[in-house]
C-alpha positions as CSV (number, residue, x, y, z in Angstrom):
1,M,13.9,-5.1,24.2
2,N,11.1,-7.7,24.5
3,F,7.6,-7.5,25.9
4,E,4.6,-9.8,26.5
5,I,0.9,-9.2,26.3
6,E,-1.1,-11.7,28.4
7,M,-4.8,-11.8,27.6
8,E,-7.5,-12.4,30.2
9,N,-8.1,-15.8,28.6
10,G,-4.5,-16.8,29.3
11,H,-3.3,-16.5,25.7
12,I,0.1,-14.8,25.2
13,M,1.7,-12.6,22.5
14,R,5.4,-11.8,22.7
15,G,7.3,-9.3,20.7
16,E,10.2,-7.0,20.4
17,L,10.5,-3.2,20.5
18,Y,12.7,-1.2,18.2
19,P,14.1,1.9,20.1
20,D,16.6,2.5,17.3
21,I,13.7,3.1,14.9
22,A,11.2,4.9,17.1
23,P,12.8,5.9,20.5
24,I,10.1,8.3,21.7
25,T,7.4,5.8,20.9
26,V,9.2,2.9,22.5
27,N,10.1,5.0,25.6
28,N,6.4,5.9,26.0
29,F,5.2,2.3,25.5
30,V,7.7,1.0,28.1
31,K,6.7,3.7,30.5
32,L,3.1,2.8,30.2
33,I,3.8,-0.9,30.6
34,N,5.9,-0.2,33.7
35,E,2.9,1.9,35.1
36,N,0.5,-1.1,34.5
37,F,-1.4,1.4,32.3
38,Y,-2.6,-1.3,29.9
39,D,-3.8,-3.8,32.5
40,G,-7.5,-4.4,32.1
41,L,-7.8,-2.5,28.8
42,I,-9.4,-4.0,25.7
43,F,-8.8,-4.4,22.0
44,H,-11.7,-2.1,21.0
45,R,-11.4,-2.0,17.3
46,V,-10.9,-5.2,15.3
47,I,-10.8,-5.4,11.5
48,P,-9.9,-8.9,10.1
49,G,-7.4,-8.7,7.3
50,F,-6.1,-5.3,8.6
51,M,-5.4,-4.8,12.3
52,I,-6.4,-5.0,16.0
53,Q,-6.4,-1.8,18.0
54,G,-6.2,-1.4,21.8
55,G,-4.7,0.4,24.7
56,G,-7.2,3.2,25.2
57,Y,-10.5,1.8,26.6
58,D,-11.5,-0.3,29.5
59,R,-14.2,-3.0,29.3
60,S,-16.9,-0.4,30.0
61,H,-15.6,1.5,26.9
62,H,-14.4,4.4,29.1
63,E,-11.4,6.1,27.6
64,K,-8.2,6.0,29.6
65,R,-6.1,9.0,28.6
66,C,-2.4,9.9,28.8
67,P,-0.2,12.7,27.2
68,S,0.4,12.5,23.5
69,I,3.9,12.1,21.9
70,K,5.6,13.2,18.7
71,G,4.7,11.0,15.7
72,E,7.8,9.2,14.5
73,F,7.1,8.6,10.8
74,A,8.2,10.0,7.5
75,S,5.3,12.4,6.7
76,N,6.1,14.0,10.1
77,G,9.8,14.5,9.3
78,I,11.1,11.4,11.1
79,V,12.9,8.5,9.3
80,N,11.1,5.3,10.2
81,D,11.5,2.5,7.6
82,L,9.6,-0.2,9.6
83,K,6.9,-1.5,7.2
84,H,3.4,-2.2,8.3
85,T,3.5,-5.9,7.7
86,R,1.8,-8.8,9.6
87,G,2.6,-8.6,13.3
88,V,4.0,-5.1,13.4
89,L,3.0,-2.8,16.2
90,S,2.2,0.8,15.4
91,M,0.7,3.8,17.2
92,A,-2.9,4.8,16.6
93,R,-3.5,8.6,16.2
94,T,-6.1,11.1,15.0
95,M,-5.5,13.2,11.9
96,V,-3.2,15.3,14.0
97,K,0.3,13.8,13.5
98,D,1.5,14.3,17.1
99,S,-1.7,12.9,18.7
100,A,-0.6,9.3,19.5
101,S,-0.6,8.5,23.2
102,S,-1.4,5.0,24.5
103,Q,-3.4,3.3,21.7
104,F,-1.5,0.9,19.5
105,F,-2.4,-1.5,16.8
106,I,-1.1,-4.8,15.7
107,M,-1.1,-5.6,12.0
108,H,-3.2,-8.7,11.1
109,A,-2.1,-8.3,7.5
110,D,0.2,-6.2,5.5
111,A,-0.9,-2.6,5.0
112,P,1.6,-0.6,2.9
113,H,-0.6,2.4,2.7
114,L,0.2,3.1,6.4
115,D,4.0,3.1,5.8
116,G,5.4,6.6,6.5
117,E,2.1,7.8,8.1
118,Y,2.0,5.9,11.4
119,A,4.8,5.2,13.9
120,A,5.7,1.5,13.7
121,F,7.8,0.6,16.7
122,G,7.8,-3.2,17.3
123,K,6.7,-6.6,16.2
124,I,4.9,-9.7,17.5
125,T,7.4,-12.6,17.3
126,E,5.4,-15.3,19.1
127,G,1.6,-15.7,19.4
128,L,0.4,-14.5,16.0
129,E,-2.4,-17.1,16.4
130,V,-3.6,-14.9,19.2
131,V,-3.7,-11.9,16.9
132,D,-5.7,-14.1,14.4
133,E,-8.1,-15.1,17.2
134,I,-8.8,-11.5,18.2
135,A,-9.0,-10.4,14.6
136,N,-11.6,-13.0,13.8
137,T,-13.8,-12.4,16.8
138,P,-17.3,-11.3,15.8
139,T,-17.7,-7.5,15.8
140,G,-20.6,-5.0,15.9
141,F,-20.9,-1.3,15.3
142,Q,-17.7,0.5,14.5
143,D,-15.7,-2.8,14.5
144,V,-16.1,-3.3,18.3
145,P,-15.8,-6.9,19.3
146,L,-19.0,-8.4,20.6
147,S,-17.1,-10.1,23.4
148,D,-14.4,-8.2,25.3
149,Q,-10.8,-8.9,24.2
150,V,-9.2,-7.9,27.5
151,I,-5.5,-7.4,28.1
152,K,-4.8,-8.9,31.6
153,T,-1.3,-7.5,31.7
154,M,1.7,-6.4,29.7
155,R,5.2,-6.8,30.9
156,L,8.8,-6.3,29.7
157,L,10.9,-9.5,29.4
């Protein structure tokens, strides 16, 4: 299953989802894409050499909420062998293991310390230069980009 993230500036990232690895997570992500949930949201946390995180806030930094799902990763009793390597998509969460909802992150670089602790569920296969561009945008307080990194739309391919 493939998807596309089109940024407001016209740049495109494409990737694949792995329902065989994280079916609950993929089903939730697909549902949100189909509902246009992500349209107009931003990448609100950007750490070069680590990851870019989005899917939870609009450009006014107001949170957009949705129900949480079960965390599909080893420390939560679920087999998920997808490693947090460059380009991998994974679900953001709080310290509560079943708190992921809509926020996701894309790995800018490998982060093996996340393996088994977060639900990896897909990978960017085209447009890693867009990940690099977002990761390298100047940031301010709490790793928030100084210029909005807006998702125009996300779609299934």
